[in-house]
C-alpha positions as protocol buffer text, in pm:
chain_id: "A"
residue {
  index: 1
  type: MET
  ca { x: 1087 y: -1838 z: 1055 }
}
residue {
  index: 2
  type: THR
  ca { x: 1409 y: -1789 z: 1234 }
}
residue {
  index: 3
  type: SER
  ca { x: 1507 y: -1866 z: 1594 }
}
residue {
  index: 4
  type: ARG
  ca { x: 1420 y: -1505 z: 1681 }
}
residue {
  index: 5
  type: GLY
  ca { x: 1055 y: -1570 z: 1604 }
}
residue {
  index: 6
  type: THR
  ca { x: 1029 y: -1318 z: 1322 }
}
residue {
  index: 7
  type: PRO
  ca { x: 1021 y: -1413 z: 956 }
}
residue {
  index: 8
  type: SER
  ca { x: 1316 y: -1305 z: 747 }
}
residue {
  index: 9
  type: ARG
  ca { x: 1443 y: -1341 z: 392 }
}
residue {
  index: 10
  type: PHE
  ca { x: 1728 y: -1223 z: 171 }
}
residue {
  index: 11
  type: LEU
  ca { x: 1702 y: -894 z: -17 }
}
residue {
  index: 12
  type: GLN
  ca { x: 1532 y: -949 z: -349 }
}
residue {
  index: 13
  type: SER
  ca { x: 1325 y: -772 z: -609 }
}
residue {
  index: 14
  type: VAL
  ca { x: 996 y: -895 z: -742 }
}
residue {
  index: 15
  type: LEU
  ca { x: 1071 y: -1098 z: -1056 }
}
residue {
  index: 16
  type: GLN
  ca { x: 1387 y: -886 z: -1112 }
}
residue {
  index: 17
  type: ASN
  ca { x: 1159 y: -578 z: -1147 }
}
residue {
  index: 18
  type: GLY
  ca { x: 1352 y: -281 z: -1281 }
}
residue {
  index: 19
  type: VAL
  ca { x: 1625 y: -476 z: -1463 }
}
residue {
  index: 20
  type: GLY
  ca { x: 1463 y: -440 z: -1800 }
}
residue {
  index: 21
  type: ARG
  ca { x: 1174 y: -211 z: -1725 }
}
residue {
  index: 22
  type: TYR
  ca { x: 978 y: -125 z: -1419 }
}
residue {
  index: 23
  type: VAL
  ca { x: 629 y: -277 z: -1371 }
}
residue {
  index: 24
  type: CYS
  ca { x: 410 y: -127 z: -1100 }
}
residue {
  index: 25
  type: GLN
  ca { x: 305 y: -414 z: -872 }
}
residue {
  index: 26
  type: LEU
  ca { x: -29 y: -250 z: -770 }
}
residue {
  index: 27
  type: LYS
  ca { x: -297 y: -396 z: -986 }
}
residue {
  index: 28
  type: ARG
  ca { x: -629 y: -271 z: -843 }
}
residue {
  index: 29
  type: LEU
  ca { x: -729 y: -9 z: -591 }
}
residue {
  index: 30
  type: SER
  ca { x: -1077 y: 10 z: -440 }
}
residue {
  index: 31
  type: ILE
  ca { x: -1186 y: 315 z: -242 }
}
residue {
  index: 32
  type: ILE
  ca { x: -1483 y: 218 z: -23 }
}
residue {
  index: 33
  type: PHE
  ca { x: -1664 y: 496 z: 158 }
}
residue {
  index: 34
  type: SER
  ca { x: -2005 y: 620 z: 275 }
}
residue {
  index: 35
  type: LYS
  ca { x: -2197 y: 901 z: 110 }
}
residue {
  index: 36
  type: ASN
  ca { x: -2322 y: 1038 z: 440 }
}
residue {
  index: 37
  type: ALA
  ca { x: -2089 y: 937 z: 726 }
}
residue {
  index: 38
  type: GLN
  ca { x: -1877 y: 1200 z: 890 }
}
residue {
  index: 39
  type: SER
  ca { x: -1572 y: 962 z: 897 }
}
residue {
  index: 40
  type: SER
  ca { x: -1576 y: 959 z: 515 }
}
residue {
  index: 41
  type: LEU
  ca { x: -1554 y: 1334 z: 476 }
}
residue {
  index: 42
  type: GLY
  ca { x: -1181 y: 1323 z: 380 }
}
residue {
  index: 43
  type: VAL
  ca { x: -1236 y: 1044 z: 131 }
}
residue {
  index: 44
  type: ARG
  ca { x: -1518 y: 1234 z: -36 }
}
residue {
  index: 45
  type: GLY
  ca { x: -1293 y: 1536 z: -60 }
}
residue {
  index: 46
  type: PHE
  ca { x: -1015 y: 1328 z: -211 }
}
residue {
  index: 47
  type: ILE
  ca { x: -1259 y: 1182 z: -467 }
}
residue {
  index: 48
  type: GLU
  ca { x: -1363 y: 1533 z: -574 }
}
residue {
  index: 49
  type: GLU
  ca { x: -1010 y: 1673 z: -584 }
}
residue {
  index: 50
  type: GLY
  ca { x: -743 y: 1404 z: -644 }
}
residue {
  index: 51
  type: VAL
  ca { x: -868 y: 1068 z: -765 }
}
residue {
  index: 52
  type: VAL
  ca { x: -856 y: 1175 z: -1127 }
}
residue {
  index: 53
  type: ASP
  ca { x: -500 y: 1305 z: -1090 }
}
residue {
  index: 54
  type: TYR
  ca { x: -396 y: 981 z: -920 }
}
residue {
  index: 55
  type: ALA
  ca { x: -548 y: 775 z: -1200 }
}
residue {
  index: 56
  type: LYS
  ca { x: -380 y: 992 z: -1457 }
}
residue {
  index: 57
  type: TYR
  ca { x: -32 y: 951 z: -1300 }
}
residue {
  index: 58
  type: ASN
  ca { x: -78 y: 573 z: -1251 }
}
residue {
  index: 59
  type: PRO
  ca { x: -228 y: 440 z: -1572 }
}
residue {
  index: 60
  type: SER
  ca { x: -135 y: 78 z: -1491 }
}
residue {
  index: 61
  type: THR
  ca { x: -358 y: 77 z: -1181 }
}
residue {
  index: 62
  type: VAL
  ca { x: -728 y: 30 z: -1196 }
}
residue {
  index: 63
  type: VAL
  ca { x: -915 y: 258 z: -954 }
}
residue {
  index: 64
  type: TYR
  ca { x: -1262 y: 163 z: -830 }
}
residue {
  index: 65
  type: VAL
  ca { x: -1466 y: 414 z: -630 }
}
residue {
  index: 66
  type: SER
  ca { x: -1757 y: 243 z: -455 }
}
residue {
  index: 67
  type: PRO
  ca { x: -1997 y: 426 z: -224 }
}
residue {
  index: 68
  type: GLN
  ca { x: -2142 y: 181 z: 22 }
}
residue {
  index: 69
  type: SER
  ca { x: -2331 y: 212 z: 345 }
}
residue {
  index: 70
  type: CYS
  ca { x: -2035 y: 152 z: 579 }
}
residue {
  index: 71
  type: ARG
  ca { x: -1909 y: 325 z: 889 }
}
residue {
  index: 72
  type: ILE
  ca { x: -1540 y: 278 z: 827 }
}
residue {
  index: 73
  type: PRO
  ca { x: -1395 y: 402 z: 498 }
}
residue {
  index: 74
  type: LYS
  ca { x: -1105 y: 196 z: 366 }
}
residue {
  index: 75
  type: ILE
  ca { x: -873 y: 157 z: 67 }
}
residue {
  index: 76
  type: VAL
  ca { x: -817 y: -200 z: -54 }
}
residue {
  index: 77
  type: ALA
  ca { x: -505 y: -258 z: -263 }
}
residue {
  index: 78
  type: GLU
  ca { x: -459 y: -573 z: -472 }
}
residue {
  index: 79
  type: TYR
  ca { x: -113 y: -660 z: -602 }
}
residue {
  index: 80
  type: LEU
  ca { x: 7 y: -874 z: -895 }
}
residue {
  index: 81
  type: ASN
  ca { x: 129 y: -1151 z: -661 }
}
residue {
  index: 82
  type: GLY
  ca { x: -222 y: -1191 z: -518 }
}
residue {
  index: 83
  type: ASN
  ca { x: -172 y: -1015 z: -187 }
}
residue {
  index: 84
  type: VAL
  ca { x: -444 y: -779 z: -63 }
}
residue {
  index: 85
  type: ARG
  ca { x: -383 y: -485 z: 172 }
}
residue {
  index: 86
  type: GLU
  ca { x: -656 y: -288 z: 351 }
}
residue {
  index: 87
  type: GLU
  ca { x: -588 y: 61 z: 489 }
}
residue {
  index: 88
  type: ILE
  ca { x: -844 y: 224 z: 716 }
}
residue {
  index: 89
  type: VAL
  ca { x: -875 y: 595 z: 630 }
}
residue {
  index: 90
  type: THR
  ca { x: -1122 y: 708 z: 895 }
}
residue {
  index: 91
  type: SER
  ca { x: -1113 y: 1085 z: 955 }
}
residue {
  index: 92
  type: LYS
  ca { x: -810 y: 1145 z: 733 }
}
residue {
  index: 93
  type: THR
  ca { x: -770 y: 1451 z: 516 }
}
residue {
  index: 94
  type: SER
  ca { x: -744 y: 1450 z: 139 }
}
residue {
  index: 95
  type: ILE
  ca { x: -364 y: 1500 z: 161 }
}
residue {
  index: 96
  type: GLN
  ca { x: -320 y: 1213 z: 408 }
}
residue {
  index: 97
  type: ILE
  ca { x: -522 y: 985 z: 180 }
}
residue {
  index: 98
  type: SER
  ca { x: -298 y: 1087 z: -112 }
}
residue {
  index: 99
  type: GLU
  ca { x: 7 y: 986 z: 99 }
}
residue {
  index: 100
  type: VAL
  ca { x: -154 y: 650 z: 182 }
}
residue {
  index: 101
  type: LEU
  ca { x: -214 y: 589 z: -188 }
}
residue {
  index: 102
  type: THR
  ca { x: 145 y: 676 z: -276 }
}
residue {
  index: 103
  type: LYS
  ca { x: 270 y: 435 z: -7 }
}
residue {
  index: 104
  type: LEU
  ca { x: 51 y: 154 z: -141 }
}
residue {
  index: 105
  type: THR
  ca { x: 159 y: 227 z: -498 }
}
residue {
  index: 106
  type: ASN
  ca { x: 526 y: 209 z: -412 }
}
residue {
  index: 107
  type: GLN
  ca { x: 502 y: -121 z: -226 }
}
residue {
  index: 108
  type: SER
  ca { x: 557 y: -458 z: -392 }
}
residue {
  index: 109
  type: GLY
  ca { x: 283 y: -645 z: -216 }
}
residue {
  index: 110
  type: LEU
  ca { x: 531 y: -863 z: -25 }
}
residue {
  index: 111
  type: ASP
  ca { x: 505 y: -869 z: 353 }
}
residue {
  index: 112
  type: ILE
  ca { x: 736 y: -635 z: 533 }
}
residue {
  index: 113
  type: ILE
  ca { x: 987 y: -856 z: 711 }
}
residue {
  index: 114
  type: ARG
  ca { x: 1342 y: -848 z: 847 }
}
residue {
  index: 115
  type: ILE
  ca { x: 1615 y: -863 z: 585 }
}
residue {
  index: 116
  type: ARG
  ca { x: 1890 y: -1119 z: 667 }
}
residue {
  index: 117
  type: LYS
  ca { x: 2179 y: -961 z: 474 }
}
residue {
  index: 118
  type: PRO
  ca { x: 2218 y: -659 z: 247 }
}
residue {
  index: 119
  type: PHE
  ca { x: 2368 y: -894 z: -19 }
}
residue {
  index: 120
  type: HIS
  ca { x: 2308 y: -1245 z: -137 }
}
residue {
  index: 121
  type: THR
  ca { x: 2419 y: -1462 z: -426 }
}
residue {
  index: 122
  type: ASP
  ca { x: 2300 y: -1800 z: -551 }
}
residue {
  index: 123
  type: ASN
  ca { x: 2656 y: -1880 z: -673 }
}
residue {
  index: 124
  type: PRO
  ca { x: 2895 y: -1798 z: -389 }
}
residue {
  index: 125
  type: SER
  ca { x: 3264 y: -1752 z: -459 }
}
residue {
  index: 126
  type: ILE
  ca { x: 3507 y: -2018 z: -340 }
}
residue {
  index: 127
  type: GLN
  ca { x: 3774 y: -1750 z: -282 }
}
residue {
  index: 128
  type: GLY
  ca { x: 3590 y: -1570 z: -7 }
}
residue {
  index: 129
  type: GLN
  ca { x: 3537 y: -1199 z: 20 }
}
residue {
  index: 130
  type: TRP
  ca { x: 3809 y: -955 z: -79 }
}
residue {
  index: 131
  type: HIS
  ca { x: 3983 y: -749 z: 190 }
}
residue {
  index: 132
  type: PRO
  ca { x: 4294 y: -517 z: 177 }
}
residue {
  index: 133
  type: PHE
  ca { x: 4538 y: -797 z: 265 }
}
residue {
  index: 134
  type: THR
  ca { x: 4412 y: -1059 z: 14 }
}
residue {
  index: 135
  type: ASN
  ca { x: 4704 y: -1034 z: -226 }
}
residue {
  index: 136
  type: ARG
  ca { x: 4970 y: -927 z: 24 }
}
residue {
  index: 137
  type: PRO
  ca { x: 5297 y: -1114 z: -39 }
}
residue {
  index: 138
  type: PRO
  ca { x: 5377 y: -1356 z: 251 }
}
residue {
  index: 139
  type: CYS
  ca { x: 5748 y: -1257 z: 245 }
}
residue {
  index: 140
  type: ILE
  ca { x: 5658 y: -930 z: 418 }
}
residue {
  index: 141
  type: GLY
  ca { x: 5564 y: -1119 z: 731 }
}
residue {
  index: 142
  type: PRO
  ca { x: 5282 y: -1066 z: 972 }
}
residue {
  index: 143
  type: ILE
  ca { x: 5146 y: -721 z: 1040 }
}
residue {
  index: 144
  type: ARG
  ca { x: 5245 y: -578 z: 1374 }
}
residue {
  index: 145
  type: PRO
  ca { x: 5153 y: -258 z: 1548 }
}
residue {
  index: 146
  type: GLN
  ca { x: 5387 y: 29 z: 1476 }
}
residue {
  index: 147
  type: LYS
  ca { x: 5493 y: 66 z: 1837 }
}
residue {
  index: 148
  type: GLN
  ca { x: 5659 y: -282 z: 1837 }
}
residue {
  index: 149
  type: ASP
  ca { x: 5836 y: -199 z: 1508 }
}
residue {
  index: 150
  type: ALA
  ca { x: 5975 y: 114 z: 1660 }
}
residue {
  index: 151
  type: GLU
  ca { x: 6102 y: -72 z: 1970 }
}
residue {
  index: 152
  type: GLN
  ca { x: 6271 y: -335 z: 1753 }
}
residue {
  index: 153
  type: ALA
  ca { x: 6442 y: -68 z: 1542 }
}
residue {
  index: 154
  type: LEU
  ca { x: 6576 y: 98 z: 1864 }
}
residue {
  index: 155
  type: SER
  ca { x: 6701 y: -234 z: 2001 }
}
residue {
  index: 156
  type: ASN
  ca { x: 6882 y: -310 z: 1673 }
}
residue {
  index: 157
  type: ILE
  ca { x: 7080 y: 7 z: 1696 }
}
């Protein structure tokens, strides 16, 4: 936690994911719905239309479809790092449920928090960061605004 009260961390990937090959971090997906409830109508439509296509496009993710006597349909996502996310999909259409599944598939399972800096290194340089005047010869002298240079040139004449 920082002094602002919100957790933060440096930008990082999960186990350098994507350096050699990409590994989808979503391990298991459970779709829990009711066979009769009106709030599960969109989920039942998605199961009829799109769950097979989703499973076909994401072979590394196990998809469980479990009809239970519940009032609130939900999607439970389990990630490789052990985190579990639940998304309530009450009264959503088949297309909206597909968007929720795409969002859960693309996430890493890490909590969404504030990023401290867009760059970070474990071995910082002792030279400092490069800027346009890093290798400027000191014999040129300090940089002055052009207006002062023009006044000095007029006074030398």
